N, C-alpha and C positions, 0 to 999 in steps of 0.2 A: 611364709614359704614363697618360693619363686614359681611354683607350679600353679597354673590357673586351674580353677575348679571346672570340671566338665559338667554340662547340663544333663548328661545322660546318667541314670542310676548305675552304680557299680554292678548290680546283679544282672544287668542286661548286656554287659560286655561279653563279646565272644573272644576267642583266642586271638584272632587277627586284630580286633580293636584294642585288646589288652596290650599286645606287643607294640601297637602303634602308640598307645598312651605312654608306655615306658620309654620309647624312643623320643617322643616329643618332650617328655619330662626331662630326659637327660639333656636334650638340646636347650630347653628353657633354663636349665640350671646354670648355663653359661652366659645368660643374657646380661646386658649392661645394668639391669635393675638390681642384680645381685653382686656385681663386680665393680670395684673402684680401685683407683691407684692409691696405695698406702704412702703417706707422706714420709714415713721413716725408711721403709725398705725400697720404695720406688717401683715396686712390682704391683701387678694386679692382685687384689686381695678378695677372696670369695667369702663374704661375710653376710650373705643373705640380706635381709632388711634390718639387721641389727645396727643401730646407730651408736655414736659416741655416748649419747645420753643413756641408751640401753646398757652399754658397758658399765657406766657409772652406777646405774640402778642395780645391776647384777652384783657388782662388788659390794655395794652398801647392804644389800639383802643378805649376802653370805658372810659378811665380816663377823657378825656375832657367832655364827656357826663355827668359824675357824677358831675363834677365841675359846669357845667351849671345848672343842676337840683337842686343843693343845695346851690346856692348863691356864688359859688367860694370858694377859700381857705381863711381861716382867716388870715388876714395880721398883724401878730404879731410875729416878728422874735424870740423874747425871748421865748414865749410859744411854738411856732412851733419847735424851736431847742430843747427844753426840751423834747417834746413828741417824736421827731425823735430820740434823743439820747437813750431814754428808749426803743423805738421800735427796734432800731438796736441792742441794747444789748440783747434783747429777741430773735431777729432773729438769732443771733449767736448760740443760743442753739438748733436751729431746725436741722432736718435731711437733709433739702434741702438748700444748700448754693448757688445753681445755680440761684435762683431768685434775681432780682435787687430790693430788698425790699425798699418800699417807703411809708412813713407815712404822711397823710394829715389831717389837721384840717379843717372841712367844716364850712363855715360861716353861721350857722343856729342855732336857739335856740332849734330845734327839738332834742330830746334825743335819739341818735342812734349811732351804729358803725357797720361796715360791711367791707368786703374785696372782691376784684376782683381776679380772677385767675392771677398768675404771680407775686404775692407779693405786690399788691397795697392795702394798708390798710387805712381805713377812720374812723375818730372819729369826732363827731360833737362838736361844741363849747358848745352846751347845755349839753352834757354829761360831759364835763370837769368841768362845774360849779357844777354839781351834785356830782361828786366823791369827796372824802375827804382825800385820801392818794395816795401816789405813788404806793403802792401795789394794790389798787383798779384799778388804771389806767393800771397797768401792767397786771392785770387779764383780763381786757377787750381786750387789745392789744394781749395778748397771745391766747385768745379764737379765735380772728380773724386770727391770724397767723396759728392756727391749721386748720381752714377751708382751708387755702392755702396749707399747707403741706400735709393734708389728701386728697387734690385734690377733695374736694367736688364739686367745680364748674365744673370740668371736668366730674365728675360722673353724675351730674345733666344734663349737656349738652348732654352727650351720651344717658342718659335715655330719653330725649326729642326726640332725633333723632330716637331712637328705637321705641318710642311711635308713632311718626309721620309715620314711615315706616309701623308699624303694622296697623295703621289706614288706610294707603293707600291700603295695601293688603286686609284689612277688607272691605274697600269701594268697592273693586272689587267684593267681595262676596255679599255685599248688593245689588249692581247693578244686579248681576247675579240672585239674589233672587227676583228682582223686587221691592225692598223697596225704598222709596222716598229719594232723595238726602239730604233733610233737616235733616233727621235722622242721616246721616253721620256727618253733621256739629255739631249737638248736641253732638254726641259721641266724636268728636275731642275736643270740648270745655271741656267736663268733664275729658277726659284723660289728657289733658295738665294741667288743674287746679289741678289734683291729684298729680302732681309731681312738683308743684311750691313751692319754698322755701326748706329749709333743713329739713330732716326727724328727728324724735326723736332720732334715733340712731346716726345720724351725729352730732346733737347738743351735745349728751352725749360724743361722741368721741372727739369733739372739746374742751369740758370741761376737759376731761382726759389729752389730749395732752397739753392743755393750762396750766394746773396745773404743768405738767412736765417742761414746758419752764420757767414759772415764778419761780418755785422752784430752778431750775438750776441757774437762774440769782440772786438768793438770796432773793426772796420776800416771804412773808407769804401767803401760799395758802388759808388761811381762808378768805382773802380779796375778793376772787371771790364770795363766798357765802354772805359776808357782803354787798357787793355792789348790789347783786341781791335783797337783802331786800330793799335797797334804791330805786332801780328801781321800785319795786312793789309799794312802798309807793307813789312814784311820779305818777305812772299810775293811782292810786286810786284818788289822788288829782286832776289830770287832768280830770278824768271822772266827778268828782263833779263839777268842773268849767264849763264843757260843758253840765251839766245836764243829764249825762248818768248814767247807773247803775254802782256801785262801781267796779273798776277793769277793766272797759271797756277801750280798747285802740284802736287807729286808726292804719292805715296801715304803718305809718312812725315810730311808737314807737318801741323801741328795744324789749319790752316785746311781741310785736306782731311778729316782724321779727325773734326773737330768743326765742321761747316759752320754757322757762326753769323754774324749780322749785328749791328751796333750797335743797330739798332731792336729786334731780338728781345731783346737784353740789357736795353734800356730797358723793353720790355714785361714782362720778368721782374721788373725793379725795381718797376714799378707793381703787379705782382701780390704782391710782398713788401713793400708800403708799410708795413704794420703793424710789420714788423720794423725798419724804418729811421726811422720817424717821430720827429722831435725829436732825432736823434743824427747828427752829422756824421761821426763816426768818424775814425780816424787813418790817415795814409798811411805814416809812418815811412820816408821816402825816405833820409835820412842813415844811419839804422841799417842799412838794406839795403845801400846802397853800401859802407859800411864792411865788411860781411861778405863781399861778393863781390870786394872789392879783392884782387888777387893770384891770382884764380882762373885755371885753365887756359882758354885760348881756342882754338877750332878743333880741329885734329887732335891726338890724343895720340901722341907718338913711339913708344909701345909698339905702336901699331897702324899705324904708318906715317904720313907727313905729305905733304901737297900743298904744293909751293912753285912757284907759277906753273904752267908746263907740265911740271914734273918731279914724279914721285912717288918718295919716298925711304923705305925701310924700314930704320931703323938697327938693329933687332933681328935681322932676317934678312939684313941687310947687302947690299942691292941697290938699284938705282934704274933708272928709265927715263923717257923723254921722250914726252909726248903729241904728236900732230901739231899744227902751228901753228893757233892759234885755238880749240883745244879747252879746255873748262872741265872740270877733274877734280873728282870728289867721292869721298871715301873712306868706307868703312863697314867693320865688322868682318870681313865675308866677301868683299868685292870692292872694286875701284876702277872707277868708271864715268866715262866722258868723253862729252861732247856738243859738237858744233859747231852754230852757228846754221843751217847749211845742211841739217841733218838727219842728218849723219854721226855715228856713235856708236862707242864702244869699251868693252869690258869686260875687266878683268884680274882673274884669280883664281888659285887653286892647288887641285889636286885629286889624289886618290890615283892611282897608276899602275895599280892593279888587275892587276899581274903583267906589264905590257907591258915588253918588253926594250929596244926602241928607240923613238925618238920617232915614227917612221913607224908602227910597230905601234900605239902609243898613239892616234895620230891616226885611223888607219883602223878599228881594232877595239875601241877603248874610247870615246873622246870622240865620234867620228862613226860609231859602229857601225851606225846605222840610216840613214846618209846616204851617198850616193855623191859623194865629193869629186873635184874636177877638179884636174889639174896638181899632184898631190901630189909634193913634193920634199923631200929631206933637206938640212938646213942645219947650220951651226955658228954659234952665237950666244954670244959671250963665252966661247968655248972649250967650250961645252956642246952636246951632241947636241940637235938641234931639227928640226922638220918643219913644213911649211905646205901648205895647200890651200884651195880655195874652192868655194863652191856658191851657186846663186841660189835665191831663195825669195820669199815674199810677206810683207811687213810690214803694219803698220796703214795705211800711206799708199801702198801699191803695191809694185812689184817692188824687191827689194833684192839686193845682192851681199854675201855673208859671207866674210871671210877669216879662217881659223883658223891660229894659230901656237902650237905646243907646244914648251916648252923644259924639258929634264930638270933637275930640282933635285937629286935623288938617286935611289937605287933605289926609293924609296917614293912620290915625288910628282913632279908636273909643274907648272911655271908655265904659264899659258895666256893668250893674247891672242885676243880676238874683235873684229874690226873690221867694221862694217856701214855701207853707204852705199846710197842709191838708185842703181839700175842706170845711170841717165843721168849719174851723177857718178863712175862707176867709174874712168875714166882720170884724172880730176882728183886722186883720192886714192890711186892705186896707189903712187906713189913716197913720199908722206908716210907711208903705212901701213908700207911696207917700212922706212923709216928709223926709225920709232917702234919697231918690233919689234926691229931690230938695235941700238937704243940700250940695251937691257937689259944691265946690267953689274954686276959685284961691286964693292962699295966697301970701303975700308980701315977698320980699327978706329978710326983717328983721325978719318976723315970721319964715321963713324957717331956717335962721341962728340960731335961738334960739332952734331948735330941736336937742338935744344932746343925745348921746348914754348913757344908764345907765351902771354903772360899778359895778363889784363885788369887794367889799373890805373885807379884813380880819382884824377884830378888836379883842381886848381882852376885855372880859366882865368886866364891872365895878360893884361895889356893888349895885348901884341903877338901873342897867339895868333890863328891863323886855321884854318878848317876844312881847307884843303888841307894845311897843315903837320901838323896833328894826325892826319890820316887817312892819311898816307903809309906808316905801318907796318902797315896792314891788308893782308891777303893777297889782295885782290880786284882788283888792277890798276886799270883805268879806272873801276871801280865803287866805289873806296875811299871817296870822299866821300859817295856815296849810302848806303853801309853805315854810315858814321860818323853820319849824320843819323838813321838808324833806331835805332842803338844809344843815341843821346842824345835821342830824341824831338824832333828838330828838323825843322820843316816845310821844304820845298824852298827857300823864300826867307827862312828865319829865320836870323838871325845869332846868334853866341855872346854870351851875356850876361856882363858883368863878374863875376868871381869865381864863375861857374857851375861846379858839380861835373860833370866830364865823364869818360866812359869812353874810354880809349885802349888801344891794344894795343902790346906790346913783347915782345922776347925776353930 
């Protein structure tokens, strides 16, 4: 930290000395020991004592955690090599050549991209299927490279340290004033939440620098704005599928983690006009489509797949049905479901922690700090199981939670958690019961028949239409909306003759 340690014990500080310490701490936070001119942005960057080597060490340390959280790296050497080649070409245009730049495709259908300090850049398989040109991919990678070179991660880390120290000093003042300790905890939560994620200014700076890098590498800078339009259309369709208000996104979507608008990207283009003047740059759409042709689309069977209302895990060899009208979403750690009415469900697996029976697990492990009502023993698919319920408060009011634990083996339990607003409890009681009891073992032959869907690039024929080409997508009544997003087609836009299109097949 930038604050010098005082030789006087904290418990001897009076109010005047405490205030003097806060003022001097704020002043010292701006000293030259903590601020340096960033080679990329050209502005003074407040990064504390975190060095370039610290950035690299932080990225290296957290890289395995990222892989674990997002289903590992996508195992396709051809596509990974292509993305890595483009990324390294862009990295050569940056002001910081000290970083060991590394580009990883994450094996998830989630649409996102991000970077760790030290040059670790990530792009998801889902985002690759959404992009339509090499220039759009370059725009995403350049934006993430800019977060690295502007050292936004180091700035955020230093801001967190300063906030925590300020809260520590503030806590002493609260104690001196006789205020309760829980007030300090609330203050800390609010302060840390306020500096989570990149700021508006940092996102604009990343766009400006990103346009610089992609333009220097020969790409058309308009691709950054065009892909932002695709991302927004995707988030709107996803919201419709989940029964949420249009444009609503979740915490994993790139429109949430990188809140940007087309106008702000245009503003960044104007700021980087000297980099793009007189050069149109390439899009390389055909080259890109050729590379992603045959890529996996949607869920990886190794992690389980969603097929309509059914979730199937061919490796662990089980399946279950969601209640009618639920939309399921798979991730490496859990399966989540949502109904437009607000009802939700979560399925996951957890250690037994020594519990001998399902009732023991439910009462003393999973819900050890909660008093469940109507706990009963069940048999599901020939396995020991138990269920119970409790009422609580959700974000939108009172809710009823129904827990179901099913023994997998001596070490683990499968778990269902169903949640509904209390005024809908009766409506969902039977559908939840049927969903839990639908859990069943599947045969080796059934498991072997669960194949990954593939993204194929085809040329439109004279008799092709959107309804026919979209029918193999896994989104039911939203298939045509998804098809339009995949192929950059406006709601009223028709397919052009001989247009290259992305379709999905098994």
